[in-house]
N, C-alpha and C positions, 0 to 999 in steps of 0.2 A: 362472258357469262356462259355457263353450260346448262343451267336449270331451265328447262323449256316451259315450265309452268303447267297449269291445269286448264284443259279446254272445257270451261263451264258451258259452252255452247253445244257440246257434244257433236261437233261437226255440222250443226244445222243453222247456227246464227252467225252473223257478221262474217260471212264467207260468200264469195262469188261462186255459186254452184256450177256455173259453166266452166270455169277454169280451175276450181279448187283452191284458188288463192284467197287468203283471208284479208279482211280489211285491216289497214294499218291505222294506229291511233297515235297522234303526236300533239303535244301542247302547242297552241297557237303562238306562244311566245318564241318557240324555236324557229318559226318561219314567218314571223309577224309582217314584215314589210312586203315580202312577195305575196303573202296571203291577202293582205289588205289591198294590194294593187290588182288582184286577180278576181276577186269575188263580187257577187251581186247580192244585195239583201233581198230576202223574200218576206214581204210584209203580209202575206196571206191574201185571201180574197177580199174584195171591197165589201164593207159592211156599213149599215146605217149607223151614224154616230149617235142617234137618239135611242134606238132600241137594240142595236147590235145584230139585227137580222142581216144575213148575207144577201147582198144585192144580186139579182139574176144577171146572167151574161146578156149583153146587148141592152142594158138598162138605159143608156143614152147619156147625153151631156148633163142634163138636169132632169129631175123628176121627183115625184113623191114616193116615198117608201110605203109599204102596207100600213105602217103606223101613222102615216100622214105627214111625217117630217119631209120637208123639201130638201133634197140632197144635191149638193154641188159636186157632180161626178168628176169634173175637171180638177178640182182642188184636192188637197191631201186629207180632207176630213174623213174620208172613207177608209183610211188605213191607219194602223197604229203608229205610235211614235218610234218604236224600236222594231227592228226586224225579228221575225220568228226564228230565222236561221240565215246563215250566209252560205251561199252555194257556188260551186265552181263546176262547170261542165263546158270545157273548151275543145272537146274532141280528142284531147290527149289525156286529160285528167278529169275525174269526177270525184268531188270531195264535198263535205258538208261540215258545218259547225253550228250546233244548236244555239239559239239566242242567249241562253243562260249557261252555256257550256264553255269551258276553256280549252277543250280538245277538238282537234279536227280529225274526222274520219276520212281516210283515203279509200274510196269505193272502187276506183278503177285507175290504173296508171300504166305507163309503158315500162315501169320498173317495179322490182320487188326486192325484198331482203328477207332475212330470217331473224325473228325477234320472239321474245318471251310472250306467252299468252298474257292478256290483261287479267285483272282481277275480275270478280263476278260483275263488276260495273259495266263491262263491255264483253259479255260472254262470247268466246270464239274469236275475238279480234286479238291482234298482237300489238304490244306497246313498242313503238319505234325508238324510244329512249333506252330500251333494254335489248340491244342486238345480241344475237347468239354468236359464240366463238366458232361453232361448228354448224354446218348445214343440217337442218332438221325439216324434212319435207312437210310435216304436219304444221310447221310454224312459218311457212312461206307466206309473206304478206305484201300487199301493195305499199309502195312508199313514194315519196317525192325524190326527184333527182337532185344532184349536187347543186344545180342552178338555183334552187329554192333557199339556199343558206347563204348568209351574209359573207362568209369566208370562202364560198364556192366549194365547200366540201361537206357532204352529209355526215352525220355522226354514226353512220352504219355503212356496211358495204352495199353497193347498189348493183343490181343485176338487171339485164334486159329481159323482159317477159318473152319476147319473140325468139331470142337465141340462147338465153341462160348465161350469156357471157357477162363478166363483171365490167362495170363502167368505172373508169378511173376519173378522178376530178381533174 
């Protein structure tokens, strides 16, 4: 693919301003097993199941909310049934998937590639399913390495952030 797309983020959104590398976006189905094995669910802050009020830090094991409901802090009643997001921050990668989103945003990685800009849905990010045939510095984006894919090969060229050298599968 040679069409780089349109940067709807105007260089301001979905980009690591420190490095100038954009966030990569990939469908979770492309990396599903590795993703599920690596992430933690974020259920948000604990809230009173009766009134929804956020419970203060250090609330304790049990106690009464402002509304008078006795809250069992140790149990799961203070958290929702589904995560608000699934997050990865292992010191090597930083990535997130919203609770109702089928895409993963790669926010930091030791690797990058060149891909077409996403639609206005993720302004400034690049879609990893649409790798570019030629290097375009404006379309440099974080990506997952080959080890994230079932067959051991990413569907795009993978380069090291620290050296710029291509990583072969």
